[in-house]
Z-matrix of the N, CA and C atoms (Angstrom, degrees):
N
C 1 1.470
C 2 1.512 1 109.99
N 3 1.308 2 116.45 1 131.58
C 4 1.448 3 122.14 2 -176.86
C 5 1.528 4 109.49 3 -93.48
N 6 1.299 5 118.25 4 159.23
C 7 1.454 6 122.63 5 178.50
C 8 1.532 7 112.10 6 -57.88
N 9 1.323 8 116.17 7 -38.94
C 10 1.475 9 120.05 8 -177.54
C 11 1.503 10 112.15 9 -74.50
N 12 1.311 11 120.37 10 -10.40
C 13 1.460 12 122.09 11 176.88
C 14 1.525 13 111.78 12 -65.24
N 15 1.312 14 117.31 13 -20.71
C 16 1.457 15 122.73 14 -179.32
C 17 1.519 16 112.46 15 -71.50
N 18 1.322 17 118.57 16 -18.44
C 19 1.483 18 123.64 17 -171.22
C 20 1.523 19 110.42 18 -116.71
N 21 1.331 20 114.82 19 151.70
C 22 1.456 21 122.63 20 172.55
C 23 1.521 22 106.93 21 -71.71
N 24 1.348 23 116.61 22 151.80
C 25 1.445 24 120.79 23 179.74
C 26 1.518 25 113.81 24 -60.66
N 27 1.365 26 116.71 25 -25.63
C 28 1.485 27 117.78 26 178.12
C 29 1.502 28 112.64 27 -78.20
N 30 1.351 29 117.49 28 -6.82
C 31 1.465 30 121.50 29 -176.53
C 32 1.540 31 114.14 30 -84.95
N 33 1.299 32 118.20 31 -16.53
C 34 1.446 33 119.74 32 -175.28
C 35 1.525 34 111.82 33 -157.82
N 36 1.308 35 115.21 34 167.96
C 37 1.478 36 122.26 35 166.46
C 38 1.520 37 107.28 36 -146.78
N 39 1.304 38 116.06 37 166.11
C 40 1.459 39 122.14 38 -179.78
C 41 1.542 40 108.59 39 -101.01
N 42 1.291 41 116.23 40 131.80
C 43 1.473 42 121.24 41 175.88
C 44 1.530 43 108.61 42 -72.98
N 45 1.329 44 117.09 43 163.45
C 46 1.458 45 118.71 44 176.67
C 47 1.524 46 113.67 45 -57.39
N 48 1.323 47 115.79 46 -25.87
C 49 1.507 48 120.53 47 176.79
C 50 1.498 49 113.98 48 -81.71
N 51 1.372 50 115.98 49 -6.84
C 52 1.454 51 120.36 50 178.85
C 53 1.503 52 116.92 51 96.34
N 54 1.354 53 116.40 52 8.28
C 55 1.442 54 121.72 53 179.74
C 56 1.537 55 109.85 54 -82.25
N 57 1.330 56 116.08 55 144.35
C 58 1.438 57 123.32 56 174.87
C 59 1.535 58 109.32 57 -80.89
N 60 1.315 59 116.19 58 119.90
C 61 1.478 60 120.49 59 -178.41
C 62 1.557 61 107.16 60 -113.25
N 63 1.296 62 116.76 61 121.52
C 64 1.476 63 120.05 62 179.71
C 65 1.535 64 107.42 63 -82.19
N 66 1.331 65 114.12 64 142.16
C 67 1.473 66 121.65 65 179.41
C 68 1.524 67 109.68 66 -86.57
N 69 1.310 68 113.91 67 170.71
C 70 1.452 69 121.34 68 175.67
C 71 1.541 70 109.39 69 -61.02
N 72 1.309 71 116.55 70 -38.30
C 73 1.496 72 122.15 71 178.81
C 74 1.538 73 110.85 72 -56.38
N 75 1.347 74 115.81 73 -42.99
C 76 1.461 75 119.90 74 179.12
C 77 1.562 76 111.39 75 -64.05
N 78 1.335 77 115.40 76 -45.34
C 79 1.465 78 119.51 77 -179.05
C 80 1.519 79 111.39 78 -63.19
N 81 1.336 80 116.36 79 -38.30
C 82 1.462 81 119.82 80 178.70
C 83 1.544 82 111.02 81 -67.22
N 84 1.345 83 117.19 82 -37.09
C 85 1.456 84 120.16 83 174.48
C 86 1.522 85 112.62 84 -62.47
N 87 1.339 86 114.28 85 -40.48
C 88 1.472 87 119.54 86 -178.50
C 89 1.506 88 109.90 87 -69.18
N 90 1.333 89 118.30 88 -37.96
C 91 1.441 90 122.17 89 172.22
C 92 1.505 91 119.53 90 88.26
N 93 1.312 92 118.31 91 8.83
C 94 1.458 93 121.65 92 178.43
C 95 1.521 94 110.54 93 -159.47
N 96 1.302 95 116.88 94 163.89
C 97 1.446 96 122.43 95 -179.18
C 98 1.567 97 108.54 96 -93.34
N 99 1.325 98 115.04 97 137.85
C 100 1.472 99 119.39 98 178.53
C 101 1.533 100 112.83 99 -93.69
N 102 1.351 101 117.01 100 -1.89
C 103 1.476 102 123.32 101 178.50
C 104 1.532 103 112.37 102 62.87
N 105 1.322 104 118.30 103 29.97
C 106 1.473 105 121.00 104 177.20
C 107 1.534 106 110.97 105 -104.60
N 108 1.316 107 117.54 106 16.41
C 109 1.470 108 122.75 107 178.16
C 110 1.550 109 112.18 108 56.28
N 111 1.312 110 115.33 109 48.28
C 112 1.447 111 121.12 110 -179.36
C 113 1.495 112 111.15 111 -65.26
N 114 1.356 113 116.41 112 145.34
C 115 1.452 114 123.30 113 -175.99
C 116 1.500 115 112.58 114 -60.44
N 117 1.295 116 120.00 115 -37.99
C 118 1.469 117 123.64 116 -174.44
C 119 1.513 118 113.22 117 -112.16
N 120 1.309 119 118.50 118 25.40
C 121 1.487 120 121.88 119 -177.31
C 122 1.529 121 110.51 120 -66.47
N 123 1.326 122 117.63 121 120.53
C 124 1.445 123 121.03 122 176.60
C 125 1.543 124 112.54 123 -76.96
N 126 1.299 125 117.31 124 -5.60
C 127 1.454 126 122.11 125 -176.08
C 128 1.498 127 113.14 126 -101.42
N 129 1.328 128 120.28 127 2.47
C 130 1.464 129 124.51 128 -175.43
C 131 1.527 130 111.32 129 -53.44
N 132 1.324 131 118.36 130 -54.03
C 133 1.495 132 119.12 131 -177.54
C 134 1.494 133 111.83 132 -64.86
N 135 1.313 134 117.06 133 -35.74
C 136 1.465 135 120.82 134 178.04
C 137 1.505 136 110.39 135 -62.73
N 138 1.322 137 117.59 136 -42.80
C 139 1.437 138 120.63 137 -178.72
C 140 1.526 139 113.45 138 -67.47
N 141 1.335 140 117.02 139 -39.10
C 142 1.463 141 119.68 140 175.85
C 143 1.512 142 112.85 141 -60.14
N 144 1.334 143 114.51 142 -38.84
C 145 1.454 144 120.32 143 178.52
C 146 1.583 145 109.26 144 -65.06
N 147 1.321 146 115.31 145 -44.43
C 148 1.479 147 118.92 146 -179.99
C 149 1.506 148 112.12 147 -64.54
N 150 1.329 149 116.97 148 -38.62
C 151 1.443 150 120.11 149 -179.31
C 152 1.534 151 109.57 150 -66.90
N 153 1.351 152 117.63 151 -45.45
C 154 1.449 153 119.81 152 178.29
C 155 1.507 154 112.77 153 -60.77
N 156 1.344 155 116.87 154 -43.83
C 157 1.468 156 118.69 155 -179.89
C 158 1.507 157 111.94 156 -67.60
N 159 1.333 158 118.31 157 -31.74
C 160 1.482 159 120.04 158 176.72
C 161 1.503 160 112.03 159 -66.40
N 162 1.319 161 117.02 160 -38.10
C 163 1.465 162 122.03 161 -179.82
C 164 1.563 163 110.69 162 -65.40
N 165 1.320 164 116.09 163 -39.92
C 166 1.453 165 117.64 164 -177.30
C 167 1.538 166 111.83 165 -78.50
N 168 1.330 167 116.83 166 -19.93
C 169 1.460 168 120.49 167 -178.92
C 170 1.559 169 110.16 168 -73.51
N 171 1.293 170 118.39 169 -24.91
C 172 1.476 171 121.43 170 -172.37
C 173 1.489 172 113.43 171 -80.10
């Protein structure tokens, strides 16, 4: 069993260098941001807003 067998084909693709890249569909299924600066993260703008608001609250 390969590592990619755990995921649906719509959840990832392989880069030319062989890296596993998760799609936006995968991130939406997972439901939260992992804060690893993922290429297709649908939560990027939300996180920038949260970070800015946290800095001003302190």
